[in-house]
N, C-alpha and C positions, 0 to 999 in steps of 0.2 A: 518079316516083322511089320505089324500094322502101323498105320499113320499115328494112331493115338499113343502107342508106346514110344514111337520116335519123338513125338512132341513132348511127352512126359519126361523123357531122358534129357532133352534139350533144356527144358525148364529147370529140371533139377541141377543140371550143370551150371546154368546161369546163376541160380540161387547159391550154389556152393561157391562159385567164383566171387559173388558179391560178399558172402559171409567171410571168405578168406581175406578179401581186400579190407573189409571193415576191421577184422582182427589185427591185420598187419598195420593198418593206420593207427589203431588204438595203441598198439605196443610201441610204435615209433614216435608217438606224440604228435602225429600229423595234425589231428583236429585241434589240439590245444594251440599249436603254432598258428594254424589258419585263423582261429578265432581271435587270438592275440593280435595278429597282424591286422585283421579287420577292425578291431577295437582301436588300434593305434591310428589307423587311417581315419576313423570317425572322429577321434578326440584330439588328433594332432592339431595344435593351435596354428593359426595363420598369422605369422609375424610380419608386419610391414616395416620397412626401414624407418628408423627414428629420424625425424626431421630436425636437425640441430638448428637450422635457420628459423623454422617456425617457432621452436622452443625459445630461442634467443629473442625473437620479436615479442613473444608473449611476456617474457620477463621485463623487457624494455617498457612495455605498456602498463606494468604494475606500478601505479603511482603511490599507492598506500603501502608504506614499508613496514606494516605490522607483521608479526610472525604468522598471521593467517596467510599472508602471501608466501611466506617461507614454506609453510606446510602445503599450500596449493601448488607451489612451484615444484616441490620434490615429488608430489603425487604423479606428475607426468613421467617421472623416472621410475618410481616404484611400481606403477601399473603397466609398464612396458614389458612385454614377454620376449625375453632374449637378452643378449649381452649388449649393454649400452655402448655407444661410441665414446671414447675418452673425452672428446670435445664437449659432449653434452654434460658430463659430470663436472668438467672444468668450468663451463658456463654457470652451473649452479653454485659452485664454490665462489666464483667471482661475484655472483649476485649477492651472496651473503656478505662477502667482504665489503662490498660497496654500500650496503644498507644497514649493517648491524648497529653502528653508532647512531645513525639517524633514528632508527627504531627505538633505541633506548631513550633518547631525548623525548620522542613523541609519546611513548608509553608512560613515562614517569611524570609528564605534565608539561604544560606550555611555558611555565616559568623556570624550568630546569635548564641549566647550561653546564655541560660537563667540564668546561674549561674555567669558568669563573665562580662556581659554587664553592662554599666553604667546606671544611673537613666534616663538620657535624651534619650538614645537609647531604653530602655525598654518602656518609655512613648510613644515614637514614634511608636514602634511596637504595643503597646496596642491600640493606636489610629487607626492604620491601621487595626488591627483585628476587632475593634468595627465597623469600617466603612464597613467591609465585611459582617457584620451581621451574622457571623457564630454561635454566641451564640444561636440564636433561630433556625437556620436552621439545625445544624449538631450534635445535641445530646450531645455536650460537652460545658460547660460554662467556660469562662475565666473571671477572675475578677482581677482588679488591687488592691493590698493590701497595697500600700503605701511604701515609702522608697525603691523604685525600685524593688519591688517583685510582681510576679504574683502568682495566685493560680488557679488551675484547678479543676473542679468537673464535674460529669456527669450532663447533663441538664435533670433532672428527670421529669420535667413538660412536655417537648417535647416528651420524651420517653413514658411517661404515656399516653399522648394524642394519640400517634401513635399506641399503643398496647391495648388501653383500653378495647375493646370488646373481646380480645383474652386472657385475663389474668385470672388466678385462683383468688378466693376471697382473698387469702393471698397476692399474688403479687400486686393485684389491690390496696389493703389497704397500702401495703409497699411503692409503688411508690407515692401514694397520700400523705403519711406522709413525705416521702423524699422531695417531691416538696414543702411542707409547712414548715417543721421543721428542716431538716437536718442541723446539726450545722456547717458543712463546709460552708454553705451559710449564716451563721448568725454572722460572725465575719469579721472584717476589721482592718488591721494595729494593730493587737494584742488587739483589743477592741471588745466587744460584741455590735452588732448593733440591737439587739432586747432587750426588757425590761426584767427585772428579772421575772416578772409575766409570760411573754411569754415563758421564759426558763422553768419555773415550769410547764407550760401547756404542753411543749414538753415532759418533764419527765413523765407526766401522760399519754399522748397519746402513747408513746412507751411502757409504762408499760401495757396498755390495749392491745396493739398489741401482746406483748410477751405472755400475758395470753391467748389470743384468738388463737394464732398460735405458740405454744411452739416448734414445730418441723419444723418451717420455714427453708427453705434451706439455707438462708443467715443470720441465727440468730446471727452469730458473729458480723455482722455490726450493728445489733439492739443492742446487748450488748455494743458495742463500743459507740454508740450514747447515751445510757443510762449512762454508767460509766463516759464518758467525760462530759456529761451534768451535772451530779451530782458533779463532781470535780469543774466545773466552777461555779455552784450554791453555792458552799461552799467557794471557794477561789477567784473566779473572774478570770480576765485576767490581763496582765501587765498594760494595759491602762483602764481597767474597774475592779478595785479590789473590793472585798467585805470587805476587812480588811485594816486597816491602822496600820503599824508598825510591822506586823507579821514577815517580813523578816529582821528586824533590831534587833540587840542585845541591842540597847540603847534606844528603844522607847517602850512605852506601846502599846499593841495591842488592838484596839477597833473595833467594828462592825459598819459599816456605817448604817445610818438611813434608807436609801432606801432599803437595803437588809433585814433589820430587819422588815420593814413593809411588804415586800414581803413574808417573812417567816410566819408572823402572818396571812396574807391573805390566804396563802396556807394551813396552819394547821387548820384554822377555817372553811374551806370548807370540809364537810364530804365526798363529792364525790372524793376528792383527796386521800382518804385512799387506793384507788386501786394502787397508785404509790408504786413501790417496795422499794422506799427510804423514804416513809412517816415516819416510826418509827425512822430512822437515823436522818432525818431533825428535827423531834420533839425532839429527845434527844439532838441534838446540840443546838437548839433554847433554850430549858429549861436551859441548862448549861450556855449559854450566859445571859439569863435572871437572873439566880441566881447570876451571877457575875456582875450584873448591866451593861452588854454589854461591859465589859472590861475583857480581857482574863485572867483567872487564870489557875492553873494547870489542873483542870478538862477539861476546854475548850481546852487547848493546847493538852492534851492527845487525845481528840476526833478528833481534827483537824489532828493530826499526823496519827491517824488510817485511817481517810478518805484519806489523802494524799497517804498513802501506798497502799490502796485498789483501788483507782480510778484515780490516776495520769496516764495520757496516755503516758508518756514518761519515 
């Protein structure tokens, strides 16, 4: 066999081998995987650790407490690529809590004083604030509480939406619960604006959260929501009481039917046993029931104990 024929056979064998390899690679998706991996390598973002100390120092240096600062401050968080450390989110929430009242006074005018102004002036400023739509835009919510008073709270829903993809599981759940249940947003003019059953649902939700995230960085606020909610569920508020006559020396103390029905509904649902106050509520309800829902010494002793343990002031 001549050298030319041998060379031709070798070349043909190489070509056939290459073709077979290409066909095999195509059918197995090798090239697609290879290209995808290369693209991932090219476009994979480089995420540097978030410096909580630097962020905290930046907020400390913000002297102007307008909500331009609130938006600037949160931009550090929203522009970060990756999951934020819980401490960074807490620093931002604390920043809002420290400045929201000062901002309102400053924004509404130098002559405005939230403690000394009259009902008409406060209503006027409230209307002005509502017209500016800052409740939804600027991460703090202002609500008129009646009798010439305002209340401020963080706008948890707006904050949650802004940071949703950058939160740890714990903070994601926390802000979701704050948006839905936080008791600051559930009262108006010393009255509860949610039902007793909804308040009980809140106690269950916060109990589950505390069980799931016992070391949450802001667990003190969770404990506050739980203890205050428990106090209100047992005593009510000035304009939404659970009892009649408890604060009077000359009247018999009775439990209102609406709260009695709520207690029964709460206790009859086995899923609610996860609530950290389930046994306390069960003990209180049974004492009321034994006394035909008219307070006796046993009921009063339990209420006194609850008042001492859970009263927020």
